[in-house]
N, C-alpha and C positions, 0 to 999 in steps of 0.2 A: 858782750861789749859793756862798757861802763860809761855812764853820763855823769859829769860832775857839774854842779851849778855852784858858782862862787857867789855867795851872798844874794840869792834871788830876792826880788822885791814884790813881785805880783803873784798872788796865790793862783790865779787862773792859769797863768803860764806854767807854773810848777805842776799844777794838776794835770794839764794837758801833756806835759812832758812825762809825768808819771804814767799816764795811760799809754803813751808811746813806748815807754820802757817795758811795761807789762806785755804789750803786743809783740815786742821783739825779744823778750827774755833778757833784757838789759838791766843792770843794777843802777839805781839812782843814788848818787852821793851828793849830800847837801852840806856846804861849808857855811857856817854861821858867821855873822848874824843874819837871820832870815828877816824879811820885811813883813812877816805874818806868822801866825801860829799854825802848826800843822793840823790842828783840830778845827780850823775854820771851815764853815760850810762851803765857801767858795772853792777851796782847794779840793774838797771831796766831790763837789758837784762837777768840777772840770774833769776829775778822774773817774767820775761816775762810781759804779759799784766795783771798780777794779782796784781801788787803793789798797784794800787788804791783801791783794795778791802781789803787791809791789815789794821788791827787795830794796829798801831804802836805808841808807846809812848816813848818820849825822856826825859832823866834826865841829869842834869849837872854833877852829881857824885853819888856815892853809897849812901851817906847820903840823898841826894834828893830822890832817889828811896825809901829808907826806910820810909822817912817822908810822901811820897805820897801813900804808900801802907802799912799802919799800920796793924800789926797783920798778915801779909802775911806769909804763910808757904813756906819757900824757901829751895829747895833742891839744893845743890851745886855740880855740876859735876866736878870732879877733879881726876887726876891720883893718887893723894896722899891719897885718902879716904880708909877707912877700910871696908866700907859697899858696897856691889854690888847693882847696881840700881834695880835688880830684887828682892832684899830682903826687900824692903821697900814698904809701902802702900801709893800710891799717892791718893790725894783727887782731886775732879773735878776742884777746884779753886786754886790748888797749883801752885807755881812758880818753874821753873827749870832754874837755872843760869849756864851759861858757861862763861869761861874767854876768854881773847884775845888769838889769835892763837899762838903768840910767847912765852907766859908765863903763861897762865891760869888765874885763879882767884888769886888775891894777897893773900899770906899766912896770912897777917894781918886780912883778912876777914875769911879765913878758920879756924884759931885757935879759933875764937869766935863762930863757928858753926859746931864743930866736929861731932855732932850727926846727922846732916842733910847733911853731905858730902857723896856723892855716886860716884862709879866708874864703868866703863865698863871694864870687864876683857880683858886682852890682853897679849900676850907674852912680856917678858921683853926686847926683842931686839929692840922694837920700843918705842919712847917717848910718842906718842899719836896718836889718829885717827884724821882725818879731822874734823873740827868743824861742818860743815853742816851734815856730816854722824853721828856724835855723838848726835847732837840734834835729828835727826830722830830716832835713836835707842832708846833713853831714852823717848822721847815724845810718840812714838808708844807703848812702854810698859805701860806708864801711861794711855794712851787711852784704851789699852786692858783691864787694870784693871777696867776701867769704862764701859766695854762692848761696846766700840765704840759708846756711846750714841749720838744720832742725826746724825750719819754718815751713808752714803750709804754703805750697806754691800753686795750688788749684783750689777753686771754690765750687760750690754746688748751688744750684737754684733751689728755692724753697718750694715753689708750687709746680714748676715745669721742669723739663729736662732739656739739656743742650741738644741741638740738632747734630746728627753725625755727619 
């Protein structure tokens, strides 16, 4: 899977998303401008010691992203969508795009991609969920649809053993 962040602003969110990408084998695509430098301590702290394992790609703008990923199936997560993220069929190489924390994906992009816009249901008293939480929610649904292929599905205790 591929996670795309369009102009992310908060380094801790991007760090957390980077760690989620490493845990799921997903690629992180960052569309500039970024609201921070990638060498900031806060982004590395949020990603902990996993940041060097992250497949991260940067683009100067949205057009650059499109040119370097021709034919990509891009789902756009937005509170403005008509379709719920659980109502669509994700493919293993799909891209899921999220907008910046303060404004989301620009409406100029959304109107050209109405059929691939998806939303996370929530009460109307809140504007949106935290970006890193939103990424995890949608990404794990996409991975569930792929039967968590290549992912570890069982864990082991460190000191004890599970009872049979």
